[in-house]
NUPABA-81033 format. One line per field, with one value per residue: residue number from 1; residue in one letter; z, x, y of N, C-alpha, C in turn. Coordinates in nm, 4 decimals. Each point is the difference from the previous one (the first is absolute). Example, Ala and Ser with C-alpha at 12.3 -4.5 7.8 and 13.67 -1.06 7.14 Angstrom:
REM NUPABA-81033
nr: (1:2)
rest: (A:S)
n.w: (0.7800:-0.0720)
n.u: (1.3190:-0.0350)
n.v: (-0.5690:0.1050)
ca.w: (0.0000:0.0060)
ca.u: (-0.0890:0.0820)
ca.v: (0.1190:0.1190)
c.w: (0.0000:0.0730)
c.u: (0.0900:-0.0770)
c.v: (0.1200:0.1090)
//
This chain:
REM NUPABA-81033
nr: (1:2:3:4:5:6:7:8:9:10:11:12:13:14:15:16:17:18:19:20:21:22:23:24:25:26:27:28:29:30:31:32:33:34:35:36:37:38:39:40:41:42:43:44:45:46:47:48:49:50:51:52:53:54:55:56:57:58:59:60:61:62:63:64:65:66:67)
rest: (M:G:I:F:R:L:P:L:E:V:E:I:T:T:A:A:G:S:K:L:Y:P:I:T:V:S:K:A:T:Q:I:F:T:L:P:A:D:S:P:P:L:L:V:L:F:D:K:G:G:H:L:L:K:S:A:E:F:Q:K:E:R:K:N:G:S:I:S)
n.w: (-1.2092:0.0661:0.0685:0.0348:-0.0730:0.0814:-0.1245:0.0770:0.1083:0.0446:0.1224:-0.0474:0.1449:-0.0399:0.1185:-0.1059:0.0777:-0.0809:-0.0284:-0.1269:0.0667:-0.1576:0.0560:-0.0049:0.1031:0.0360:0.1272:0.0757:-0.0557:0.0352:-0.0346:0.0248:-0.0815:0.1013:-0.1163:0.1234:-0.0426:0.0413:0.1198:-0.0099:0.0024:-0.0989:0.0017:-0.0941:0.0642:-0.1188:-0.0423:-0.0540:0.0618:-0.1469:0.1064:-0.0039:0.1396:-0.0013:0.0690:0.0102:0.0965:-0.0778:0.0922:-0.0662:0.1216:0.0756:0.0900:-0.0646:0.1454:0.0131:-0.0143)
n.u: (-1.2445:0.0321:-0.0829:0.1364:0.0543:0.1060:0.0169:0.1153:0.0691:0.1432:0.0320:0.0893:-0.0404:0.1348:0.1182:-0.0494:-0.0977:-0.0975:-0.0619:-0.0870:-0.0884:-0.0112:-0.1194:-0.0604:-0.1199:0.0199:0.0390:-0.1445:0.1215:0.0842:0.1194:0.0596:0.0847:0.0566:0.0758:0.1102:0.0641:-0.0384:0.0023:-0.1354:-0.0208:-0.0430:-0.0958:-0.0144:-0.1363:-0.0216:0.0982:-0.0869:-0.0256:0.0310:0.0320:-0.1324:0.1277:0.0510:0.0855:0.0904:0.0869:0.0618:0.0608:0.1379:0.0093:0.1119:-0.0674:-0.0721:-0.1073:-0.1095:-0.0346)
n.v: (-1.2266:0.0670:0.0744:0.0272:0.1402:0.0042:0.0728:0.0078:0.1395:-0.0134:0.0974:-0.0308:0.0672:-0.0187:-0.0140:-0.0936:-0.0347:0.0641:-0.0836:0.0091:-0.0249:-0.0042:-0.0154:-0.0837:0.1055:-0.1145:-0.0085:-0.0715:-0.1191:0.0900:-0.0661:0.1662:-0.0572:0.0967:-0.0022:-0.0366:0.1106:0.0079:-0.0141:-0.0045:0.1531:0.0167:0.0170:0.0407:-0.0714:-0.0311:0.0541:0.0180:-0.1553:-0.0643:-0.0741:-0.0384:-0.0192:-0.1244:0.0284:-0.1041:0.0524:-0.0798:0.0594:-0.0521:-0.0337:0.0661:-0.0885:0.0406:0.0216:-0.0502:0.1100)
ca.w: (0.0233:0.1308:-0.0726:-0.0395:-0.0516:0.0427:-0.0013:0.1014:0.0052:0.1455:0.0157:0.1191:0.0042:0.0849:0.0015:-0.1267:-0.0273:0.0215:-0.1332:-0.0122:-0.0626:-0.0280:0.0004:-0.0547:0.0845:-0.0850:0.0589:0.1176:0.0884:-0.0981:0.1153:-0.0891:0.0418:-0.0910:0.0646:0.0460:0.0197:0.1544:0.0449:0.0141:0.0680:-0.0296:-0.1073:-0.0664:-0.0968:-0.0304:0.0292:-0.0066:0.0678:-0.0721:0.0140:0.1471:0.0093:0.1282:-0.0341:0.0790:-0.0566:0.1314:-0.0029:0.0850:0.1143:-0.0317:0.0274:-0.1149:-0.0048:-0.0869:0.0734)
ca.u: (-0.0336:-0.1151:-0.1132:0.0095:0.1478:0.0796:0.1571:0.0432:0.1437:0.0445:0.1326:0.1203:0.1624:0.1308:0.0919:0.0687:-0.1237:-0.1175:0.0030:-0.1213:-0.0296:-0.1480:-0.0426:-0.1188:-0.0501:-0.1240:-0.0929:-0.0120:0.1228:0.1304:0.1416:0.0803:0.1583:0.0756:0.1218:0.0273:0.1374:-0.0365:-0.1264:-0.0967:-0.0392:-0.0847:-0.1122:-0.1385:-0.0734:-0.1424:0.0934:-0.0899:-0.0913:-0.1722:-0.0883:-0.0432:0.0409:0.0175:0.1416:0.0462:0.1291:0.1187:0.1136:0.0901:0.0676:0.1124:0.0098:-0.0216:-0.1325:-0.1392:-0.1123)
ca.v: (0.1252:0.0763:0.1190:0.1038:-0.0038:0.1478:0.0706:0.0551:-0.0448:-0.0687:0.0557:-0.0865:0.0507:-0.0504:0.0830:0.0618:0.0825:-0.0104:-0.0402:-0.0374:-0.1199:-0.0461:-0.0941:-0.0232:-0.1098:-0.0378:-0.0951:0.0805:-0.0164:-0.0219:0.0029:0.0160:0.0267:0.0999:0.0385:0.1579:0.0156:0.0283:-0.0575:0.1250:0.0642:0.0530:-0.0768:0.0737:-0.0691:0.1344:0.1035:0.0781:-0.0004:-0.0185:-0.1367:-0.0470:-0.1333:-0.0565:-0.0655:-0.0706:-0.0249:-0.0519:0.0035:-0.0651:0.1094:0.0296:-0.1193:-0.0970:-0.0319:0.0913:0.0557)
c.w: (0.1036:-0.0734:-0.0091:-0.0285:0.0641:0.0200:0.1098:-0.0002:0.1266:-0.0120:0.1170:0.0178:0.0786:-0.0161:-0.1317:-0.1058:-0.0577:-0.1723:-0.0018:-0.1100:-0.0392:0.0220:-0.0209:0.0677:-0.1130:0.1116:0.1447:0.1372:-0.0807:0.0607:-0.1394:0.0682:-0.1203:0.0552:0.0600:0.0401:0.1579:0.1198:-0.0410:0.1048:0.0023:-0.1041:-0.0062:-0.1235:-0.0597:0.0166:-0.0361:0.0825:-0.0679:-0.0024:0.1497:0.0123:0.1540:-0.0168:0.0793:-0.0069:0.1174:0.0055:0.1149:0.0906:-0.0457:0.0395:-0.0784:-0.0326:-0.0790:0.1247:-0.0990)
c.u: (-0.0978:-0.0938:0.0791:0.1301:0.0038:0.1301:0.0114:0.1427:0.0069:0.1300:0.0513:0.1509:0.0765:0.0622:0.0911:-0.1064:-0.1460:-0.0233:-0.1712:0.0084:-0.1693:-0.0410:-0.1539:-0.0711:-0.1431:-0.0636:0.0236:0.0774:0.1045:0.1166:0.0815:0.1457:0.0784:0.1608:0.0443:0.1759:0.0325:-0.0901:-0.0651:-0.0004:-0.1345:-0.1314:-0.1007:-0.0739:-0.0832:0.0663:-0.1194:-0.1250:-0.1560:-0.0314:-0.0151:-0.0042:0.0406:0.1679:0.0578:0.1737:0.0687:0.1248:0.0946:0.0653:0.1447:0.0741:-0.0571:-0.0956:-0.0892:-0.0919:-0.0724)
c.v: (0.0497:0.0766:0.1163:0.0215:0.1533:0.0416:0.0739:-0.0013:-0.0505:0.1055:-0.0480:0.1308:-0.0686:0.1138:0.0853:0.1087:-0.0802:-0.1155:-0.0434:-0.1460:-0.0385:-0.1428:-0.0390:-0.1327:-0.0934:-0.1386:0.0694:-0.0296:-0.0263:0.0410:0.0470:0.0323:0.1000:0.0109:0.1304:-0.0651:-0.0125:-0.0333:0.1678:0.0692:0.0465:-0.1543:0.0541:-0.0543:0.0822:0.1361:0.1206:0.0292:-0.0031:-0.1204:-0.0149:-0.0918:-0.0176:-0.0752:-0.0331:-0.0166:-0.0952:0.0378:-0.0516:0.0597:-0.0761:-0.1643:-0.0906:-0.0630:0.1497:0.0404:0.0621)
//
């Protein structure tokens, strides 16, 4: 376990709507995989902006490569 534990929410918006997922950050570097019914249109990590952070998202292009 890391030196901290921070509960927060990730909001994923698809064509079908938005859904919130509670997660707990407990390490300096973590990878989270969350379900979506279709490709996300928007992802909000820490939906209220409560956490001082740096976040990196990898998004697949339509041809299958990652940007």
